[in-house]
C-alpha positions as CSV (number, residue, x, y, z in Angstrom):
1,M,24.0,-55.0,118.4
2,K,23.5,-54.1,114.8
3,C,24.8,-55.9,111.7
4,P,27.7,-53.9,110.1
5,R,26.6,-55.0,106.7
6,D,22.9,-54.0,106.7
7,G,22.0,-52.6,110.1
8,T,19.7,-55.5,111.1
9,E,19.5,-56.3,114.8
10,L,21.9,-59.3,115.5
11,A,20.4,-62.4,117.2
12,S,22.3,-64.5,119.7
13,V,23.0,-68.0,118.5
14,S,25.1,-70.8,120.1
15,V,27.7,-72.9,118.4
16,A,29.3,-75.6,120.5
17,G,28.6,-73.6,123.6
18,V,30.0,-70.3,122.2
19,E,27.5,-67.5,122.0
20,L,27.8,-65.7,118.7
21,D,25.8,-62.9,117.1
22,K,24.1,-63.6,113.7
23,C,22.3,-61.4,111.2
24,H,19.3,-63.3,109.9
25,Q,19.0,-61.0,106.9
26,C,22.4,-61.3,105.3
27,D,23.5,-64.4,107.4
28,G,26.7,-62.7,108.6
29,I,28.2,-63.7,112.0
30,W,30.0,-61.6,114.6
31,F,32.7,-63.1,116.7
32,D,34.1,-61.4,119.8
33,E,37.8,-61.6,120.3
34,R,39.1,-65.2,120.3
35,E,35.7,-66.8,119.6
36,L,36.6,-67.6,116.0
37,E,39.8,-69.3,117.2
38,V,37.8,-71.4,119.7
39,I,35.3,-72.5,117.0
40,R,38.2,-73.2,114.5
41,K,39.8,-75.6,117.0
42,L,36.6,-77.7,117.1
43,D,36.1,-80.4,114.5
44,L,32.8,-79.1,113.1
45,G,31.6,-79.1,109.6
46,E,28.9,-77.1,107.8
47,I,28.3,-74.8,110.8
48,E,26.3,-72.3,108.8
49,E,23.9,-74.9,107.5
50,Q,23.5,-76.2,111.1
51,L,22.6,-72.7,112.2
52,E,20.0,-72.4,109.5
53,R,18.5,-75.7,110.4
54,E,18.4,-74.8,114.1
55,F,17.2,-71.2,113.8
56,G,15.2,-71.4,110.5
57,R,15.9,-70.2,107.0
58,N,13.7,-67.1,107.4
59,P,13.4,-66.2,111.0
60,E,11.8,-62.9,112.0
61,Y,14.3,-60.1,112.3
62,R,14.3,-56.3,112.8
63,E,15.7,-54.5,109.7
64,G,18.0,-51.6,110.0
65,E,20.3,-49.5,107.8
66,T,23.9,-48.5,107.7
67,D,25.7,-45.4,106.5
68,G,29.1,-45.5,105.0
69,Y,31.8,-48.0,105.8
70,M,31.2,-51.0,108.0
71,R,31.4,-50.3,111.8
72,C,32.1,-52.7,114.6
73,P,28.8,-53.8,116.1
74,R,30.6,-54.1,119.5
75,C,32.3,-50.7,119.6
76,A,29.7,-48.9,117.5
77,S,31.9,-45.8,117.2
78,D,34.1,-44.2,114.6
79,D,37.1,-45.9,116.2
80,G,35.5,-49.3,115.7
81,R,35.8,-49.4,111.9
82,L,36.1,-52.9,110.4
83,Q,39.1,-53.4,108.1
84,Q,39.5,-56.3,105.7
85,H,42.3,-58.9,106.3
86,H,43.3,-62.2,104.8
87,F,42.6,-65.1,107.2
88,S,43.6,-68.2,105.5
89,Y,46.5,-70.5,104.5
90,V,44.9,-72.8,101.9
91,V,41.4,-71.6,101.1
92,P,41.3,-67.8,100.2
93,V,39.2,-66.0,102.9
94,K,39.0,-62.3,103.6
95,I,37.5,-61.3,107.0
96,D,36.6,-57.9,108.5
97,R,38.3,-57.2,111.8
98,C,37.8,-54.4,114.3
99,Q,41.1,-52.7,115.1
100,T,39.8,-51.6,118.5
101,C,38.2,-54.7,120.1
102,Q,39.7,-57.4,117.7
103,G,36.2,-58.8,116.9
104,I,35.6,-60.4,113.6
105,W,32.8,-60.1,111.1
106,L,32.2,-63.0,108.7
107,D,29.8,-62.7,105.7
108,D,27.6,-65.5,104.6
109,N,29.6,-68.7,103.8
110,E,32.9,-67.3,105.1
111,L,32.7,-69.3,108.3
112,D,32.5,-72.6,106.3
113,K,35.5,-71.4,104.2
114,V,37.5,-70.7,107.4
115,M,36.6,-74.1,108.8
116,D,37.5,-75.8,105.4
117,D,40.8,-73.9,105.4
118,K,41.6,-75.3,108.9
119,K,40.6,-78.9,107.8
120,Q,42.8,-78.7,104.7
121,L,45.7,-77.4,106.7
122,N,45.3,-80.2,109.2
123,D,45.1,-82.8,106.5
124,A,48.2,-81.4,104.8
125,Y,50.2,-81.6,108.0
126,S,48.6,-84.6,109.7
127,V,50.7,-86.9,111.9
128,N,49.9,-89.8,109.6
129,K,51.3,-88.0,106.6
130,L,54.4,-87.0,108.5
131,A,54.8,-90.6,109.8
132,G,54.5,-91.9,106.2
133,F,57.1,-89.4,105.0
134,M,59.5,-90.5,107.8
135,R,59.1,-94.2,106.8
136,H,59.9,-93.4,103.2
137,L,62.9,-91.3,104.3
138,E,64.2,-94.2,106.4
139,Q,63.8,-96.6,103.5
140,D,65.6,-94.2,101.2
141,I,68.5,-93.8,103.7
142,A,68.7,-97.6,104.1
143,R,68.8,-98.1,100.3
144,M,71.5,-95.5,100.0
145,G,73.5,-97.2,102.8
146,K,73.3,-100.6,101.0
147,S,74.3,-99.1,97.6
148,K,77.3,-97.4,99.2
149,G,78.4,-100.5,101.0
150,G,78.2,-102.6,97.7
151,N,80.4,-100.2,95.8
152,R,83.4,-100.5,98.1
C-alpha cells in the first residue's frame, strides 16, 4: 500500500497486537475499519513516540509520489477518495476517512491527539467525579431538608 500523503510505500507496524500501516517518510498511519476504535479503547500514551523508538527515527523506506487529492491506500481507486472529518470531543482533531472502506488516515501527531482526546473525555466523565458530584448533591439535599424543617 502507498501513503496517501506522499506515495511512499507503507510499512507494517504493530501497536498492542493491532497491525497498522505507517509511512516512515511523513509519519502518517493508516487504520483499517475499526482499528482506531480498538486502539482508542486501550490505555496507551505517546504511541507515536513508541513507534519511533521501536522502528527508528529514520528507517529505510521506498519513496513515491501522488497526484491530486488523497486516495485511500486500501481501495486505491477513484472511489476511495479520503475526505476530512472532525473526530474529537475535547481536543480538536481532523482525520481523513475513506467513504468506501471506512479506513482512516492520521497524519503525524494526530494519533496522540486522538488518544489525548479520549483521555480527557474519560477524565471529565470518570466514575470518581460522578461519585463526588452525587455526594455533594446528597449533602445539598440534606441541608435543604434541614432548613425547610427548621422554618416550620
